[in-house]
PLY file of the C-alpha trace (Angstrom):
ply
format ascii 1.0
element vertex 168
property float x
property float y
property float z
element edge 167
property int vertex1
property int vertex2
end_header
34.05 -58.05 -23.96
37.15 -56.95 -23.55
37.25 -53.68 -24.87
34.04 -52.96 -22.98
35.42 -54.13 -19.54
38.53 -51.88 -19.96
36.78 -48.85 -20.87
34.92 -49.52 -17.96
37.66 -49.72 -15.40
39.39 -46.82 -17.11
35.89 -44.97 -16.02
35.11 -43.07 -12.91
31.54 -44.82 -11.63
30.41 -40.51 -11.71
30.83 -40.51 -15.54
29.32 -43.91 -15.89
26.06 -43.02 -13.74
25.86 -39.37 -15.85
26.29 -41.96 -19.20
23.43 -43.88 -18.25
21.35 -41.86 -16.13
21.38 -38.29 -18.24
20.12 -40.36 -21.66
17.20 -41.64 -19.54
16.20 -38.59 -18.06
16.18 -36.51 -21.15
14.23 -39.88 -23.02
11.41 -39.87 -20.14
10.91 -35.67 -20.26
10.55 -35.84 -23.62
8.62 -38.64 -24.24
6.49 -37.93 -21.15
6.36 -34.06 -21.25
4.38 -33.54 -24.46
1.17 -32.22 -24.18
-0.65 -35.22 -25.74
0.65 -37.46 -23.42
-0.50 -35.42 -20.46
-3.69 -35.13 -21.99
-4.32 -38.83 -22.03
-2.79 -39.14 -18.74
-4.85 -36.54 -16.98
-8.00 -37.59 -18.63
-7.29 -41.11 -17.46
-7.04 -39.97 -13.74
-9.89 -37.58 -13.63
-13.09 -37.31 -15.94
-13.05 -33.58 -15.29
-12.16 -31.01 -18.32
-9.23 -29.67 -16.75
-7.88 -26.19 -17.65
-4.99 -26.37 -19.94
-2.62 -24.81 -17.43
-2.98 -28.15 -15.25
-1.44 -29.94 -18.67
1.55 -27.04 -18.63
2.20 -27.83 -14.83
2.32 -31.20 -15.24
4.89 -30.76 -18.19
6.63 -28.22 -15.63
6.78 -30.93 -12.67
8.09 -33.35 -14.53
11.06 -31.15 -15.78
11.64 -30.10 -12.23
11.48 -33.86 -11.05
13.95 -35.38 -13.81
16.31 -32.93 -14.96
16.79 -30.96 -11.55
15.43 -33.29 -8.29
17.13 -36.09 -9.52
20.23 -35.03 -10.79
20.56 -33.12 -7.33
19.58 -36.26 -5.17
21.85 -37.82 -7.26
24.98 -34.90 -6.65
23.79 -34.62 -2.72
23.24 -38.81 -1.96
25.33 -40.64 -4.60
28.77 -38.37 -5.56
28.58 -36.72 -1.86
29.67 -33.77 -3.77
28.71 -29.53 -3.43
25.92 -28.06 -5.61
28.18 -25.05 -6.31
30.56 -27.75 -8.11
27.69 -28.01 -10.79
27.21 -23.90 -11.21
24.27 -24.15 -8.32
25.50 -20.51 -7.13
23.44 -17.06 -6.22
27.26 -15.06 -6.55
27.91 -15.35 -10.52
23.87 -13.84 -11.14
24.99 -10.66 -8.94
27.84 -9.79 -11.48
26.33 -10.78 -14.20
23.07 -8.24 -13.85
24.82 -5.75 -16.16
25.03 -8.08 -18.70
21.54 -9.73 -18.54
20.08 -5.91 -18.83
21.96 -5.18 -22.10
20.60 -8.39 -23.09
17.32 -7.55 -21.94
17.78 -4.03 -23.75
18.47 -5.79 -27.31
16.35 -8.80 -26.91
12.59 -7.06 -25.87
12.31 -4.25 -29.04
13.17 -7.58 -31.37
10.97 -10.04 -29.49
7.77 -7.05 -29.97
8.67 -6.79 -33.59
8.54 -10.25 -34.18
5.46 -10.35 -32.23
3.65 -7.86 -34.94
4.16 -11.41 -37.51
1.11 -13.29 -37.80
3.02 -16.20 -37.93
4.33 -15.32 -34.27
0.97 -14.97 -33.15
-0.18 -18.20 -34.44
2.29 -20.16 -32.46
2.14 -17.59 -29.20
1.00 -17.87 -26.58
1.57 -21.41 -25.91
-1.14 -21.34 -23.10
-3.94 -19.22 -24.77
-5.60 -18.73 -21.48
-2.59 -16.52 -20.62
-4.42 -13.99 -22.71
-7.40 -13.78 -20.00
-5.78 -12.37 -17.11
-2.86 -11.09 -15.76
-2.75 -13.39 -13.21
-2.48 -16.43 -15.96
-0.08 -14.79 -17.67
2.45 -14.57 -14.57
1.06 -17.93 -13.17
2.30 -19.91 -16.88
5.44 -18.11 -17.41
6.47 -18.65 -13.64
6.23 -22.01 -15.04
8.23 -21.85 -17.82
10.71 -20.10 -15.57
10.98 -23.40 -14.01
11.49 -25.23 -17.19
14.35 -22.77 -18.28
16.04 -23.09 -14.95
15.89 -26.97 -15.15
17.03 -27.46 -18.35
20.04 -24.91 -17.77
21.06 -26.33 -14.72
20.94 -30.13 -15.71
22.60 -29.43 -19.71
24.94 -26.57 -18.37
25.72 -27.89 -14.78
25.20 -31.50 -14.22
25.55 -33.01 -17.68
28.86 -31.05 -18.16
30.21 -31.83 -14.93
29.58 -35.69 -14.79
30.95 -36.06 -18.38
33.95 -33.89 -17.55
36.00 -36.52 -15.98
36.23 -38.37 -19.08
35.76 -36.15 -21.72
37.20 -33.10 -20.57
0 1
1 2
2 3
3 4
4 5
5 6
6 7
7 8
8 9
9 10
10 11
11 12
12 13
13 14
14 15
15 16
16 17
17 18
18 19
19 20
20 21
21 22
22 23
23 24
24 25
25 26
26 27
27 28
28 29
29 30
30 31
31 32
32 33
33 34
34 35
35 36
36 37
37 38
38 39
39 40
40 41
41 42
42 43
43 44
44 45
45 46
46 47
47 48
48 49
49 50
50 51
51 52
52 53
53 54
54 55
55 56
56 57
57 58
58 59
59 60
60 61
61 62
62 63
63 64
64 65
65 66
66 67
67 68
68 69
69 70
70 71
71 72
72 73
73 74
74 75
75 76
76 77
77 78
78 79
79 80
80 81
81 82
82 83
83 84
84 85
85 86
86 87
87 88
88 89
89 90
90 91
91 92
92 93
93 94
94 95
95 96
96 97
97 98
98 99
99 100
100 101
101 102
102 103
103 104
104 105
105 106
106 107
107 108
108 109
109 110
110 111
111 112
112 113
113 114
114 115
115 116
116 117
117 118
118 119
119 120
120 121
121 122
122 123
123 124
124 125
125 126
126 127
127 128
128 129
129 130
130 131
131 132
132 133
133 134
134 135
135 136
136 137
137 138
138 139
139 140
140 141
141 142
142 143
143 144
144 145
145 146
146 147
147 148
148 149
149 150
150 151
151 152
152 153
153 154
154 155
155 156
156 157
157 158
158 159
159 160
160 161
161 162
162 163
163 164
164 165
165 166
166 167
C-alpha cells in the first residue's frame, strides 16, 4: 500500500479525477450507447413503436451528456478552470478554414467513389430513414455532428489536459 499511497501523493487531484472519471464515462458511453441497448431501454419505457431516429438521438444525447456535459461541469465546477485551456475556442477554427476546405475537396471525391461500391451501401447510411427525405438526412447528420464534436472535445481536450500534469 505504500507504493499506491506514494503514487497518489505525487499525482495531482485533477489527474486522479481524470484517471477515475474518463474510463467510467467511456465505458458507460460504449455500453449504454448501442442501438440494441437503446432499443431495449426505449421499449421498456414505451410500448409504442418508435422511428429509429429516436434510437439514434438517444445515443447522441447520451454522448453529449457523458463526453461533454459531465467533463464541462468537472472543469468549471471542480477544477474552476477556463474551457479555452481544454481547446474549447472558436479562434483556431477561423484560421483552419482553408485547411478544412482542402480536406473537403480531397475527401468528397474519395467518399463518392467509395459510395459506389456495394459493400459501402450495405453499411451506410446508418439510419435508413435518412434516405426518405432531406429533412431526415439533415436531422440525422446534425446529430452525428454532436457525436463528432463531443468526442473531439473529450479525447483531444479533456482527456489530454487532465492527464498532462502527470504524463506530460
